[in-house]
KETORDREN-606178 format. One record per residue (C-alpha): y, x, z. Coordinates in steps of 0.001 Angstrom, whole numbers, plus 500000, padded with zeros to 6 digits. Layout:
<pts>
YXZ...
</pts>
This chain:
<pts>
487593051956086449484491051117084407481434053232085075479073054380082352476476051883083577478971049022083370480018050114079877476366050297078806475755046782080120478910045454078445477762046948075144474314045350075558475920042015076432478099042120073321475096042949071123473007040183072742475803037629072203475998038606068542472215038250068219472317034808069841475175033669067594473271034850064517470012033176065582471764029940066551473608029823063207470366030465061359468614027624063192471533025257062625471467026019058903467713025509058770468095022112060402471120021139058298469577022098054986466135020732055745467366017172055180468433018188051661464971019594051046463418016305052089465526014219049693463885015634046566460496016944047547459225019008044632456429020756046451453386019210048047454204020774051443457651019184051388456122015846050461453649016093053311456511016673055785458880014187054171459270011959057236459439014741059840462688015002061772464999017802060639464536019635063934460873020187063029462021022330060127463190024956062595460298027268063313459262027105066950459042030916066979462744031027066098463517028626068937461487030728071371463272033871070200466663032239070749465701031068074242464388034545075120467628036141073915469649033688076005467581034548079096468075038274078414471835037703078158471865035878081487469961038772083076472404041334081645475349039316082951473771039193086427473228042959086336476847043533085367478101041249088147475919043116090644477420046424089534480948045072089797480186043814093301479372047317094529
</pts>
């Protein structure tokens, strides 16, 4: 039988997985579409960054947020396993 605490953790885990999927998809799209932006630079900023790798287009704050969410998910999973072990 699932306790309320286990159910709460499972709900948090599901929400965290959805957040991670959304953030990962967003980053992948940023990287994928950045090469298109570099092909026809219309703006000075795009021209300045013309030779940058596509990965640089992904904001480092977004990468940090994704990594933090992944760490939070791992922590939630450990908490759930600890509860199941009791």
